C-alpha positions in Angstrom: 1.9 59.0 102.8 3.6 55.6 102.5 1.9 52.7 104.1 3.8 49.5 105.2 2.6 46.0 106.0 -0.9 46.0 107.7 -1.3 49.7 106.9 -0.8 49.1 103.2 -3.3 46.2 103.3 -5.9 48.3 105.2 -5.5 51.3 102.9 -5.5 49.2 99.8 -2.6 51.2 98.4 1.1 51.6 99.1 1.0 55.4 99.1 -1.2 58.4 98.5 -0.7 62.1 98.5 -1.6 64.4 101.5 -2.3 68.1 101.7 -1.9 69.0 105.4 0.2 71.3 107.6 0.6 68.8 110.5 0.7 65.1 111.0 -2.6 65.2 112.9 -4.3 66.8 109.9 -2.8 64.3 107.5 -4.0 61.4 109.6 -7.4 62.8 110.0 -7.8 63.2 106.3 -6.5 59.6 105.7 -9.0 58.3 108.3 -11.8 60.2 106.5 -10.7 58.9 103.1 -10.7 55.3 104.3 -13.7 55.6 106.6 -15.4 52.7 104.8 -12.7 50.4 106.2 -12.6 50.5 110.1 -9.5 48.4 110.1 -7.6 51.3 108.7 -8.3 53.5 111.7 -7.4 50.6 114.1 -4.0 50.1 112.3 -3.2 53.8 112.6 -3.8 53.7 116.4 -1.1 51.0 116.7 1.3 52.5 114.2 4.5 54.5 114.4 5.3 57.4 112.1 8.3 58.8 110.3 8.2 62.3 108.9 10.8 62.9 106.3 12.8 60.0 107.8 12.6 61.3 111.4 10.7 59.3 114.0 7.7 61.1 115.5 7.8 59.0 118.7 5.5 60.3 121.4 5.2 63.9 120.2 1.7 65.3 119.8 0.8 64.8 116.2 -0.7 68.3 116.0 2.7 69.7 116.8 4.5 67.8 114.1 4.7 70.0 111.0 4.7 68.6 107.5 6.7 70.1 104.6 5.1 70.4 101.2 6.3 67.5 99.2 7.5 65.6 102.3 7.0 62.0 103.2 5.0 60.5 106.0 5.6 56.8 106.6 3.1 54.7 108.5 4.7 51.8 110.2 2.4 49.3 112.0 3.9 46.9 114.5 5.1 43.7 112.9 6.5 40.4 114.1 10.2 40.0 114.5 11.2 43.5 115.5 
């Protein structure tokens, strides 16, 4: 998973590996890994996601499959666009 802007700050890292079959599983694991920082979960609630470069949009995260070795990008809202 790659974290940008506020997500990176809340995670304390720019990226970390995931082992999950769906986006929902990956996000649940990330929330658990960063449970000591409640701001991380709040940032995820406001974020958009790209999976292997494709926007997730409003799709149910449990229905978004993840490929082994793929990339999930966490994009929180930011000023200016």
